[in-house]
C-alpha positions in Angstrom: 114.3 57.7 33.5 118.0 57.0 33.8 119.4 53.6 32.5 122.9 52.2 33.2 125.4 51.8 30.4 128.4 49.8 31.0 131.8 50.7 29.1 134.8 48.4 28.3 138.1 49.0 26.8 140.1 47.0 24.1 143.5 47.2 22.7 143.7 47.1 19.0 146.1 44.8 17.5 146.6 45.7 13.7 147.8 42.4 12.4 147.0 43.4 8.8 145.9 47.2 7.7 145.4 50.1 9.8 142.1 51.0 11.7 142.0 54.5 10.8 142.3 53.6 6.9 139.3 51.2 7.3 137.2 53.6 9.4 137.9 56.3 6.3 136.7 53.7 4.0 133.7 52.9 5.9 133.0 56.7 6.3 133.0 57.1 2.5 130.6 54.2 1.9 126.8 55.0 1.7 124.7 53.9 4.7 122.9 51.3 2.5 126.2 49.6 1.7 127.4 49.6 5.4 125.9 46.3 6.4 127.7 43.0 6.5 126.3 39.5 7.8 127.8 38.7 11.2 126.6 35.4 12.4 122.8 35.1 12.1 122.3 39.0 12.1 123.0 42.0 9.9 125.3 44.6 11.4 125.8 47.9 10.0 127.7 51.1 10.8 124.8 53.4 11.3 127.0 56.7 12.1 130.7 57.2 11.7 132.8 60.7 12.0 136.3 61.7 12.8 135.7 64.4 15.5 137.9 67.5 15.8 139.9 65.9 18.8 140.9 63.2 16.3 138.7 60.5 17.9 136.6 58.2 15.5 133.0 57.9 16.8 131.2 54.7 15.7 127.6 53.5 16.1 127.0 50.1 15.3 123.2 48.9 14.5 122.5 45.1 14.8 119.3 44.2 13.1 117.4 41.8 15.6 115.3 39.8 13.0 112.1 37.5 14.3 109.6 38.9 16.6 109.9 42.3 18.6 108.6 44.0 21.7 105.1 45.0 22.5 104.2 48.3 24.4 102.0 48.6 27.4 101.2 50.6 30.5 100.5 49.2 34.0 96.8 50.0 33.1 96.4 49.3 29.6 96.9 45.8 27.8 100.3 45.2 25.4 99.8 46.4 21.8 102.1 46.1 18.8 104.4 48.5 17.6 104.0 48.9 13.5 106.8 48.9 11.3 107.0 48.5 7.7 107.7 45.3 6.1 111.2 46.2 5.3 112.2 47.5 8.6 113.3 45.6 11.7 114.0 46.1 15.3 117.7 47.5 15.6 120.0 47.7 18.6 122.7 50.1 19.0 126.3 49.7 20.2 128.5 52.7 20.3 132.3 52.7 20.0 135.0 55.3 20.5 138.5 54.8 18.4 141.5 56.7 19.7 144.4 56.4 17.1 146.8 57.7 19.5 146.7 54.8 21.9 145.3 52.4 19.3 142.3 51.6 22.3 138.6 50.9 21.3 136.1 52.1 23.8 132.9 50.2 23.5 129.3 50.4 25.1 128.1 47.0 26.3 124.5 46.0 25.0 123.4 42.8 25.7 121.1 42.7 22.8 123.4 44.7 20.3 126.6 44.1 18.7 129.2 42.8 21.1 133.0 42.9 20.8 133.4 39.7 18.9 130.8 40.8 16.4 132.3 44.2 15.9 135.8 42.4 15.4 134.4 40.1 12.8 132.7 43.3 11.0 135.8 45.1 10.6 137.8 42.3 9.6 135.2 41.2 6.7 134.0 44.7 5.8 136.7 45.3 3.0 136.0 42.3 0.1 139.9 42.2 -0.6 140.7 41.2 2.9 143.0 44.2 3.4 142.4 44.3 7.2 142.5 42.2 10.1 142.5 43.4 13.8 142.3 41.5 17.0 140.6 43.4 20.0 142.3 42.5 23.5 140.4 43.2 26.7 142.2 46.0 28.9 142.7 45.4 32.5 143.8 47.6 35.5 147.8 48.4 35.0 148.9 46.1 38.0 146.8 43.0 36.5 148.0 43.7 33.0 151.6 44.1 33.6 151.8 40.9 35.7 149.9 38.9 33.1 152.3 40.2 30.3 155.4 39.5 32.3 154.6 36.0 33.6 156.9 33.3 33.4 154.5 30.4 33.0 150.7 29.5 33.8 150.7 27.4 36.9 146.8 27.1 37.4 143.8 28.0 35.4 140.2 28.0 37.2 137.1 28.9 35.3 133.2 28.5 35.5 131.0 28.6 32.6 127.2 28.3 31.8 127.5 25.6 28.8 124.2 26.5 27.7 125.3 29.9 26.5 127.9 28.4 24.2 126.8 27.5 20.5 127.9 26.0 17.5 129.7 29.2 16.4 131.9 28.9 19.6 133.1 25.4 18.6 133.6 26.6 14.9 135.9 29.3 16.4 137.9 26.8 18.1 137.0 27.3 21.7 139.2 25.1 23.9 137.8 22.2 26.0 134.8 21.8 23.7 134.2 18.3 24.6 133.8 19.5 28.4 131.4 22.1 27.3 129.5 19.8 25.0 129.3 17.1 28.1 127.6 20.1 30.0 125.2 20.6 27.4 124.3 17.1 27.3 123.4 17.1 30.7 121.8 20.5 30.7 124.1 21.8 33.4 123.7 25.4 34.3 127.2 25.7 35.8 130.6 23.8 34.6 133.7 24.6 36.8 137.1 23.4 36.0 140.6 23.8 38.0 143.5 22.8 36.2 147.0 23.1 38.0 150.2 21.7 37.2 153.8 20.8 38.9 156.5 23.3 38.3 158.4 20.8 36.2 155.3 20.8 33.9 154.3 24.7 33.4 155.4 24.9 30.0 152.8 22.6 28.7 150.3 23.9 30.8 150.9 27.3 29.4 150.7 26.2 26.1 147.3 24.5 26.7 146.0 27.6 29.0 146.9 30.5 26.5 144.3 29.3 24.2 141.8 28.7 26.8 142.5 32.2 28.4 142.0 34.0 25.1 138.8 32.4 24.0 137.3 32.4 27.4 138.2 36.2 27.9 136.6 36.9 24.6 133.4 35.0 25.6 133.1 36.7 28.8 133.0 40.2 26.9 130.4 39.1 24.5 128.1 37.2 27.1 129.1 37.9 30.8 126.6 35.3 31.9 128.3 32.7 30.0 131.6 32.9 32.1 131.2 33.8 35.6 134.9 32.9 36.8 138.4 33.3 35.2 141.2 33.2 37.1 144.9 32.1 36.4 147.7 31.5 38.9 151.0 32.5 37.1 154.5 32.2 38.0 155.8 35.9 38.3 159.1 37.3 37.5 160.2 36.5 41.4 159.1 32.7 40.9 156.1 33.1 43.2 152.5 32.1 42.4 149.9 34.8 42.1 146.3 34.6 41.2 144.9 37.2 38.7 141.1 37.6 38.2 140.5 38.0 34.4 136.9 39.0 34.7 136.8 41.3 37.9 140.0 43.2 37.1 138.6 44.2 33.7 138.4 47.9 32.9 134.8 48.8 33.5 132.8 52.2 34.0 129.4 52.7 34.2 127.1 55.7 33.4 123.6 56.5 34.2 122.1 58.1 30.9 118.6 59.7 30.6 116.4 57.8 28.1 115.1 60.1 25.4 111.3 60.5 24.4 111.9 57.5 22.1 113.0 55.4 25.1 116.4 55.0 23.4 119.9 56.1 25.0 120.6 59.2 22.8 123.8 58.7 20.5 125.2 62.2 21.9 125.2 60.9 25.4 126.5 57.4 24.6 129.5 59.2 23.0 129.9 61.5 25.7 130.4 58.6 28.2 132.9 57.0 26.2 134.8 59.9 26.1 134.6 60.4 29.8 135.7 56.8 30.0 138.8 57.3 27.7 139.7 60.5 29.6 140.0 58.3 32.8 141.8 55.5 31.2 144.2 57.5 28.9 147.2 57.4 31.2 146.9 53.5 31.3 147.1 53.4 27.7 150.5 55.2 27.3 
């Protein structure tokens, strides 16, 4: 039985330290010492290796905690899955790091470690604080070039589900927190805002919306259901207004992968899908 796996790409901004040095440190760390607390979960690098082609393959495990699923057929009732007291249900997320282009190719697992948790894991793994990275969502070439070369933000339009924003989002400084809180207080399923400005005030809007765009782009990667729309109207090099869709124009590949006998997506198949995605995007990263 096949299951669809989504794959996204992120540029790695090495603000402090080198990703290869960190991955080497993690690979030299015993499995039992590779876990870190990220939010309310324990996250661990379950498998890591430098491949012969120079790519680093990393498989994260996110310990779910709390209750777990049962098993059943259409003819039999649900029964529990017995596990030991020191065990937990764990969700897997595979990544592929390309040192040549400094890009991370990531499997999307709704229940596993997402890009925000992966970034936090990498940034906190070393106790001396020697590493700090920022993962930036990658877009199609035309969109990325226009966004990077924009003169100013003229308009921003986004739609979110306030119920999917938590205290952690506020602690990380999500912009427009008061508007999100209002949506939560009214139990609104959708909050849509459209902010625009005259040409004379574009600089002020750019300062405000740059933070909004960065936070909502990250939130959309962590939880696609939380941000259903994210558009920015930019003033291009020619002075004309252009609208960029920062959700619909992200790099995305989907793969149908056969489940193993244990109903998991086999690690080797997930790594292979990531390599195929990277090969298709490699010219974008030069």
